[in-house]
N, C-alpha and C positions, 0 to 999 in steps of 0.2 A: 596630275596634280596633286601636290601634299595637300593633306587634310588642314583645315585652321587649326591654329594653336593657340593657346592662351597664354600669356606671361604676366606675372605680378611684378609691378614696378614700385620703388619707392620714391615719390617725388621729394628731392632734398636740395635744399639750397646749401651748399658747401662752403660758401664764401664767408671768410671771417668765423668759421666753425659753427655756423647755424646749424640747428637740429631740424629734422624732418618734421613737417607740421600737418601731411595728409596722406594718407595710404588711398593710391587709386588702382583698380582692377582695369588692365589694358587688353583689348582683345586685337590681335593681328591674324589678317588673312595671308594666304599663301603668297601673295604678292607683297607682304612687308607692310600692307596699309592699315596702320594702328589708329583706335579711335578708344577713348575712355568709354568703360560699360558702366560704371558706378563711380561718380564723381563724389558722391556724399556717403559717409560712413553711416552706419545704423544708428537707430536710436539709443540714447543711454540707458541703463538698465532701472526698471521701476522697482518700488518697493510694495511688497504684498503683506496684506494683514489678513489673518484667518479668523472666523469665529463659528461656533456651533449654534445653528438658528433652527428656527421652525418656520414652515410655511404653509400658509392657508390651503387647505385641501390636500395637503402631500403628507402620507406617512412615511416613516424610515428615515434612516441618517440624512440630514441636510447639513450643508456649512454655506457660509457665504463669504467671498474673497472682496476686498476691498483695496484700493490703491490710489496713489496720485500719479497721472499721466506723466511723462517725462517732458521737459520741455527743450531738450538739447537733443542733437546729435553727438556723437562721441567726439568729433573734433572741436564742438563746442558752438557749432553753429546753430541758430535758432530753429527749433523744432515748431512749425505751425500746429495748433490741435486739429485743424482740418486734415492735415496731413497723415493722422493716425487712422489706420483702417479697422484694426482688431485688437485686442488682448487675449491672449491664450493661457489658459492656467492649467497647468500640468499637475496631478496628484497622485500620491502613492504612497509607497513605504518611505522610512526615513532610515538613512544610512548613520545618523548619530543625531543626538539632541542637544547632549551636553558635550564639551563646551559652548559648543556651537552646533546650530542646526543645517543638516546638510541632506538633499534629496537622496533618496535611494532609487527604487525601482518605480517606472512610471507606469501606472495602473489604468489611468485615462485622462480626460482632459475635457476641459468647458471653455467655451468661447463666446466673449463680449465684443458685440459689433461696435464699430465706431468709437465714440471718444467716453462711453460710459466710464464709471469707476467704483461700480459694486456689481456683483453678480451671485447670485444666490442657485445652487445645484445639488443634485441628490449624488449619494454615492451609493454603493453596494451593500456595505456593511458598517457597524458600528466599531470604533477602535480608534488608533493613535494614525494619524496622516500628516504627511509633508507635502508642500506644494510649493511649486514656484510658477513665475509668470513671465511672459514674453510679448513684447510690444512690436507689432508691426505698423510700420509707417511709409509712406511714400518717399523716395528720395529726391533730391534736387536736381538731378539729371533731366534731360529734354530727349525723349518724354521722360516721366517719372517712372520709376520702378519700385515696386514694394521690396521692403527689406526688412528682416525680422532682429529684434535686439538680441543680445544674450540673454540668457536665464538671470532672472533677478535672485537675490538671495532666498534662501528657502524659508518658509513659515510653517509651524506646526498646530495642530490642533487636535483634542481629543472629543470624539463624539461619543457620548454616554448613552447607551441604550435606556429608556424610558423604563419606570417601575411599573408593575402591573396595577391595574385598577383595583380600587379598594371591594373587597367581597359586598355583596349586597346584603341588607339585614343590620343587626338580627331581627328576623321578621317575628315581631309579637303580636299574638292574635289579641284582639281587642275583647274586652268583656261588657256585656250587654244585659240589659234586663230579659230575664226568660219568664217571668211572670207578669201579670198586669197589677199586680197588688202593691201598693206602697204602704209602708210601715213607720211608724215613730218608736223609737225605742224608750222605754220607761224603765227606770230603777225604783224598785221599791222592796223593802223587807229583805235587802241584800240580794234581792233575786232582778234579774234583767228580763223583762219582757217586751214584746213586740206587739204594739196595737195598730189594727187598720186604720189608715187615715185616709185611703182614696185609692185611683186607680193611676198607672203610669205606662205608656203605650210600650210594645216589646220594641228590643232593640236600642234601648236608651244605653248610652256609655255610662258604666261605673267606674267610680274612682277606687281603684284597687288599694290605693294608699291608706284608705280610710274603713278598715274592716269592722264592723260592728256585730259580733255573733256571726251568725251564720249569713249575714247579709253584709251589703257594702253600700255606700253613701250614694245617693243619686240625685242629680239636679232637681231642687225644688221646683224650679219653675216649669219642669215636665210634668208634675202631679196635677191631677184633677180631683181636688180635696172633697170628701164628702160632708164637710161641715164649715164653720168660720175658722176653726182653729187651723194655723199656719205655724206648725212647729219648724224650728230653727234646723233640724237635722231628719232628713227624711232617707229611709234605706230600702232597698230591695232585693229580691233574689237574682242573683247575676251569674251567667255562664258564658263560654265562647259563644263569639258571633258567628252565626251561620253563614256558610259559602254566599258571597255577594248580598250580605245583609250590610245595610249602611244606617248610620245612625239618622 
């Protein structure tokens, strides 16, 4: 018994010069009993769009593909959305980008099940990528047979590595009171003197933008005054805050 063999036949109506309308694959057994294996051509080619994206909890290069699912088979017959079983995105190098984008070497793929029209996925490294997509849909045969479309036109995207995080700092050590004596500056006879006006707790932040002689301005509200006088400016001896010291 000879093995079954496959013949590809083109159904064509030749009367009055009509052109072929449907390509059919026919399978014949050794007894020459033939039946159509795929009565319906594959889905029309989808259109792919690519974008560089981020994904929560995912580090490294990520891209998103989005598309509009085909609504027809290649012969013009209506393709029901429910017949689409998956969309396969192939990504890799670009053979060219200008004047037109063409796919190079396929390096990987990502698959979206069903009729979804967007898919976010990670790739191995940053750089320029090209991608194409293929739609798989069930044919109109009985029983239906899954069949994949031709590749879409290629799209391209550039995934740019993120810049480094900014350095921490500069760490400026805070200056605080290092003695408990508060002073009031007094100018007299062309001489600046400092009179004790009260006490201030240790570790009170000093205003280094307002030096006054060897001292710096401190908050008036932190001073326990020795008398009724409340000078407008109070200063104290200041230095670096000790490790772990807070105001």
